[in-house]
C-alpha positions in Angstrom: 18.2 -3.5 4.4 18.5 -3.5 0.6 21.5 -1.9 -1.1 19.3 -0.7 -3.9 18.3 3.0 -3.4 15.2 2.6 -5.5 14.0 -0.3 -3.4 14.7 1.7 -0.3 12.6 4.6 -1.5 9.7 2.2 -2.2 10.0 0.5 1.1 10.2 3.8 3.0 7.0 4.9 1.2 5.3 1.6 2.2 6.4 2.0 5.8 5.0 5.6 5.9 1.4 4.4 5.3 -0.1 4.6 8.8 -1.9 1.8 10.6 -5.5 1.6 9.5 -4.9 3.3 6.2 -4.3 2.0 2.7 -2.6 3.1 -0.5 -2.4 1.9 -4.1 0.7 0.6 -5.8 0.8 3.7 -8.0 0.5 6.0 -5.0 3.5 4.3 -3.4 5.5 4.6 -6.6 4.7 8.3 -6.9 5.6 8.9 -3.2 8.9 7.1 -3.9 9.5 9.5 -6.8 8.8 6.8 -9.4 5.5 7.8 -11.1 4.2 5.2 -13.4 6.1 2.3 -11.7 3.3 0.6 -9.9 4.4 -2.8 -11.2 7.8 -2.2 -9.7 6.2 -1.7 -6.3 4.2 -4.9 -6.8 7.3 -6.8 -7.8 9.2 -5.6 -4.8 6.4 -6.6 -2.5 6.2 -10.0 -4.1 9.7 -10.7 -3.0 9.4 -9.2 0.5 10.9 -11.1 3.3 10.6 -8.4 6.0 7.9 -9.5 8.4 7.7 -6.0 9.8 6.9 -4.4 6.4 3.2 -3.4 6.4 2.7 -4.9 2.9 -1.0 -5.6 3.6 -1.8 -1.8 3.4 -1.0 -1.7 -0.3 -3.8 -2.5 -2.7 -4.7 -2.1 -6.4 -5.8 1.4 -7.4 -9.5 0.4 -7.2 -9.1 -0.9 -3.6 -9.1 -4.6 -4.6 -6.7 -7.1 -3.0 -4.3 -8.3 -5.6 -4.2 -11.9 -4.4 -6.7 -14.4 -5.9 -9.9 -14.5 -3.8 -9.7 -17.2 -1.1 -5.9 -17.8 -1.4 -3.8 -17.8 1.7 -2.3 -14.4 0.8 -5.8 -13.0 0.3 -7.0 -14.3 3.6 -3.9 -13.0 5.5 -4.2 -9.5 3.9 -7.9 -9.3 4.8 -7.1 -10.5 8.4 -4.4 -7.9 8.8 -6.4 -5.1 7.4 -9.5 -5.9 9.6 -7.2 -6.1 12.6 -6.3 -2.5 11.9 -10.0 -1.5 11.6 -10.1 -1.3 7.8 -13.4 -2.4 6.3 -12.9 -5.1 3.7 -16.0 -6.0 1.7 -15.8 -8.7 -0.9 -12.0 -8.3 -1.3 -12.2 -4.5 -1.7 -11.4 -1.5 0.5 -12.6 2.0 0.0 -9.6 4.0 -1.1 -8.7 7.5 0.1 -9.8 10.2 -2.3 -7.3 11.1 -5.0 -5.5 14.4 -4.3 -3.3 15.1 -7.3 -1.0 12.2 -6.4 -0.2 13.6 -2.9 -0.2 10.5 -0.7 0.3 12.6 2.4 -2.8 14.6 1.7 -4.8 11.5 0.8 -3.9 9.7 4.0 -3.8 12.4 6.5 -5.9 15.2 5.0 -4.8 18.7 4.0 -2.1 20.5 5.9 -3.3 22.6 8.8 -1.7 25.9 9.9 
């Protein structure tokens, strides 16, 4: 565990993305209470050493994988996403519809009574 509370908020937001779902770096930043800090999310993920962190579920806002096409990281992310049933086509995943920055609504749909 990190002693940095900001990093912990970002990591918690990443861990909250359910299996078979994806989110953008910016969505994670907003969920962590850090709007506009997508690059901070990317930087934190680049230094990740937690094998249990579902880093592969985090993509660019347009659904593209951030690793260079064909690289080891790219192939691993595609493999992990497909293992969860996510369709990856030419390095891109269909992103959930935008819902005013509400990641919960985008991933799980509107709240039901």
